[in-house]
Structures are given as C-alpha cells and as structure tokens.
C-alpha positions as CSV (number, residue, x, y, z in Angstrom):
1,X,85.0,55.5,-17.7
2,X,87.9,58.0,-18.0
3,X,87.9,58.0,-14.1
4,X,87.9,54.2,-13.9
5,X,90.6,53.9,-15.9
6,X,92.6,56.2,-13.7
7,X,91.4,54.7,-10.2
8,X,92.8,51.3,-11.7
9,X,96.2,52.3,-12.9
10,X,96.9,54.0,-10.0
11,X,96.0,51.4,-7.1
12,X,98.1,49.1,-9.4
13,X,100.7,50.7,-9.3
14,X,101.3,52.3,-6.3
15,X,104.1,51.1,-3.9
16,X,103.6,48.3,-1.6
17,X,103.1,49.7,2.2
18,X,102.3,52.8,0.8
19,X,98.8,53.4,2.1
20,X,96.7,53.6,5.5
21,X,96.8,50.1,6.8
22,X,99.7,48.8,5.3
23,X,102.6,49.0,7.2
24,X,105.4,47.5,6.6
25,X,108.3,45.5,8.4
26,X,110.7,49.3,9.0
27,X,107.6,50.9,9.8
28,X,106.7,48.9,12.5
29,X,110.1,49.1,12.9
30,X,110.4,53.2,13.2
31,X,107.8,52.8,16.1
32,X,109.6,50.2,17.9
33,X,111.9,53.1,17.7
34,X,110.4,56.0,19.3
35,X,109.5,53.3,22.1
36,X,113.4,53.2,22.3
37,X,114.2,56.5,22.2
38,X,111.7,57.1,25.1
39,X,113.2,54.8,27.1
40,X,116.8,55.4,25.8
41,X,116.0,59.0,27.6
42,X,114.5,57.6,30.4
43,X,117.5,55.4,31.5
44,X,119.9,58.5,31.2
45,X,117.7,60.1,34.1
46,X,118.1,56.8,36.1
47,X,121.7,56.6,35.7
48,X,122.1,60.3,37.0
49,X,119.7,58.8,39.5
50,X,122.1,56.3,40.5
51,X,124.9,59.4,41.1
52,X,122.1,61.1,42.9
53,X,120.8,58.4,45.5
54,X,122.9,55.8,45.1
55,X,126.4,57.9,45.5
56,X,125.2,60.8,47.5
57,X,126.4,63.6,45.0
58,X,123.8,66.4,44.8
59,X,122.7,68.1,41.6
60,X,123.5,71.4,40.4
61,X,120.6,73.2,38.7
62,X,122.4,73.4,35.2
63,X,122.2,69.3,36.1
64,X,118.8,69.8,36.9
65,X,118.0,71.5,33.9
66,X,119.8,69.2,31.5
67,X,117.3,66.1,33.0
68,X,114.2,68.6,31.8
69,X,115.7,68.4,28.6
70,X,115.9,65.0,28.6
71,X,112.3,64.5,29.3
72,X,111.1,67.0,26.8
73,X,113.3,65.4,23.7
74,X,111.4,61.8,24.7
75,X,107.9,63.9,24.6
76,X,107.8,64.1,20.7
77,X,108.3,60.6,20.0
78,X,106.2,59.4,23.3
79,X,103.4,61.8,21.4
80,X,103.6,59.6,18.6
81,X,103.6,56.3,20.3
82,X,100.2,58.0,22.2
83,X,99.4,59.1,19.0
84,X,99.4,55.7,16.9
85,X,97.4,53.7,19.5
86,X,93.9,56.0,17.2
87,X,94.5,55.1,14.3
88,X,97.7,56.0,11.1
89,X,100.0,58.3,11.9
90,X,100.6,60.9,9.3
91,X,103.7,62.0,7.6
92,X,103.8,65.6,9.3
93,X,102.9,63.8,12.5
94,X,105.7,61.4,12.4
95,X,108.2,64.5,11.5
96,X,106.6,67.1,14.1
97,X,107.2,64.8,17.2
98,X,110.8,63.8,15.8
99,X,111.6,67.9,14.8
100,X,110.4,67.9,19.1
101,X,112.8,65.6,19.8
102,X,115.8,67.1,17.9
103,X,115.2,70.9,19.2
104,X,115.0,69.5,22.7
105,X,118.2,67.5,22.4
106,X,120.4,70.4,21.2
107,X,118.7,73.0,23.8
108,X,119.8,70.6,26.2
109,X,123.5,70.1,24.3
110,X,123.9,73.9,24.2
111,X,123.5,73.6,28.4
112,X,125.9,70.9,28.7
113,X,128.6,72.4,26.5
114,X,128.0,75.6,28.9
115,X,128.5,73.8,31.9
116,X,131.2,71.5,30.5
117,X,133.3,74.9,29.0
118,X,132.5,76.5,32.8
119,X,134.9,73.6,34.2
120,X,137.3,72.6,31.3
121,X,140.0,74.8,32.6
122,X,143.1,73.1,34.9
123,X,143.2,73.1,37.7
124,X,139.1,73.2,37.9
125,X,138.5,69.8,39.3
126,X,135.1,69.4,37.8
127,X,131.8,69.4,38.9
128,X,130.7,65.8,41.3
129,X,131.9,62.7,40.3
130,X,132.8,61.0,36.8
131,X,132.4,57.8,35.5
132,X,134.9,56.9,33.1
133,X,136.9,59.9,33.1
134,X,134.3,62.1,32.4
135,X,131.7,64.1,34.4
136,X,127.9,63.5,34.0
137,X,127.5,66.7,32.1
138,X,129.9,65.5,29.6
139,X,128.3,62.4,29.4
140,X,124.7,64.5,29.0
141,X,126.5,66.4,26.1
142,X,127.6,63.0,24.1
143,X,123.8,62.1,24.8
144,X,122.1,64.8,23.8
145,X,124.1,64.8,20.2
146,X,123.5,61.3,20.1
147,X,120.0,61.9,20.6
148,X,120.1,64.9,18.0
149,X,121.6,62.6,15.6
150,X,119.0,59.7,16.5
151,X,116.0,62.0,15.9
152,X,117.4,63.6,12.9
153,X,117.7,59.9,11.0
154,X,114.1,59.0,12.0
155,X,113.6,62.6,10.2
156,X,115.7,61.3,7.1
157,X,114.1,58.0,6.8
158,X,110.4,59.0,7.5
159,X,109.2,57.1,4.1
160,X,110.7,54.0,5.3
161,X,110.1,54.7,9.2
162,X,106.5,57.0,9.7
163,X,104.4,54.2,11.6
164,X,101.5,54.0,9.4
165,X,98.7,51.6,11.3
166,X,102.0,49.9,12.7
167,X,100.1,50.8,15.9
168,X,96.8,49.5,15.5
169,X,98.1,46.5,13.0
170,X,100.1,44.9,16.1
171,X,98.7,43.8,19.4
172,X,103.1,44.7,20.9
173,X,103.1,47.7,19.4
174,X,99.4,48.7,20.7
175,X,100.6,47.3,23.9
176,X,104.0,49.1,24.7
177,X,101.6,52.7,23.2
178,X,99.9,52.3,26.5
179,X,103.2,51.7,28.7
180,X,105.7,53.9,27.5
181,X,103.9,57.4,28.0
182,X,103.6,56.2,31.9
183,X,107.4,55.5,32.0
184,X,108.0,58.8,30.6
185,X,105.4,60.3,32.8
186,X,107.2,58.2,36.0
187,X,110.7,59.8,35.2
188,X,108.9,63.1,35.0
189,X,107.2,63.0,38.3
190,X,109.6,61.5,40.3
191,X,112.6,64.3,38.7
192,X,109.8,67.0,40.0
193,X,110.0,65.3,43.1
194,X,114.0,65.6,43.5
195,X,113.8,69.3,42.7
196,X,111.6,70.1,45.4
197,X,113.8,67.6,47.7
198,X,116.9,70.1,46.5
199,X,115.0,73.7,46.3
200,X,112.4,72.7,49.4
201,X,110.3,75.9,49.3
202,X,113.0,78.4,48.5
203,X,112.5,80.1,45.2
204,X,116.0,80.0,44.3
205,X,118.7,76.5,44.3
206,X,122.0,77.1,45.7
207,X,124.9,76.5,42.2
208,X,126.6,74.2,44.8
209,X,124.3,72.3,46.9
210,X,125.1,70.2,49.9
211,X,122.0,68.8,51.3
212,X,118.4,68.7,50.3
213,X,117.0,71.9,52.0
214,X,113.6,70.3,52.5
215,X,115.1,68.2,54.8
216,X,117.5,71.0,56.0
217,X,114.8,73.3,57.1
218,X,112.3,71.2,58.9
C-alpha cells in the first residue's frame, strides 16, 4: 500500500519532459545543436580547403594539426548524434561527448596560439595569406575558443539540452543522425588525402611546403 502511494506521488510530481520518451523542445534543440557543431567544424575545414586548393596556399604541419583538432572536437557531438538513433541519450553520454569536444578544442587553441605567437613580432609577415587582416591560424584560434565556449555551454545546460529520446521520437533528427557522421567522415578522409598529397611517401613534411611532394616525386 505504501509503495503504491509513493510511486503515484513520484509520478505526479516528476517534471514534465524529464523521463525517457518525454523529450521537449529544448531537448530537440540540444540535439540539433550537436549536429550544427559538427557541420560548423566541417565548414571551417571547407574554408581551409578553399585557401589550399582554390588559392594555392599550402598548409604547414601546424596548420594540418589544427585541422585534425577541428575533426577531433567534432567527434564527441557526432558520437552523440549516432547514439541518439538507438535510444535515449543519458546525461552521462551527453556530458562525455561535449567534454571530449571541449578538450579537443582547447588543445587546438593551444596549437593555434603557438603558431600565432611565432609570427606576432613585426616585421614577420606571417605564414600564407590573410582573411580580413588575420591569418588563418589566428582565425583558427578564434574558432577554437568559440567552439570550447559553445561546448561548455552545452554542458552547463545539460538538464535542458540533453536529447533524451529526441533522436528516435523526431523523424527529422533520426534522419540527420544518419547523415551528419558521414559528413564528418568525408572531411576526415579528404584531410587525410590532402596530407598525403603534401607529404607523399616521406616521413616528414617540410615546415614551409611549396608543392605537393607526391606529385613532384613522380
């Protein structure tokens, strides 16, 4: 009798949208944000590809390392997206994915800051071209800091933003969860190809590459 009363009271006082199968608007937005984070990281790499293949500017090893940290930072939210297709995402899984994103973004920011400081003293012209007066590694530093703040905000808002069952309850989110990881995988593969073109079959890449060594060695 007491057990029945306790169970009924708990169910009556539980906040709406708190349990499995009760994802609300903020939970769906939280999962959409994870997708947007992944696409944003891939979009940053797309901009780097434009400078490399469109403008003919060869990335240095530190530039390529920063690209890898962009991909690594997107890996956590991408995993959340994949996990959401198979049931409710727990707060622990949500926090783990975004925690990974924060660590990777801060690590990338350290690399970007190091490269920025290498070229900060005049009259050093900096490496490669610039966009709106700032070199790409400076923009990368800004992007990494913004990404770390965004991932931290997702962690802070976990009670309202964790997806719960939004990935299975929403057909649009379910379809997006099948697409977003493949976008990330495509950019990871293309970055690997870009590195191979620059380095060829050599163990080390020049600090200031001037050609694609794979082709120049043929």
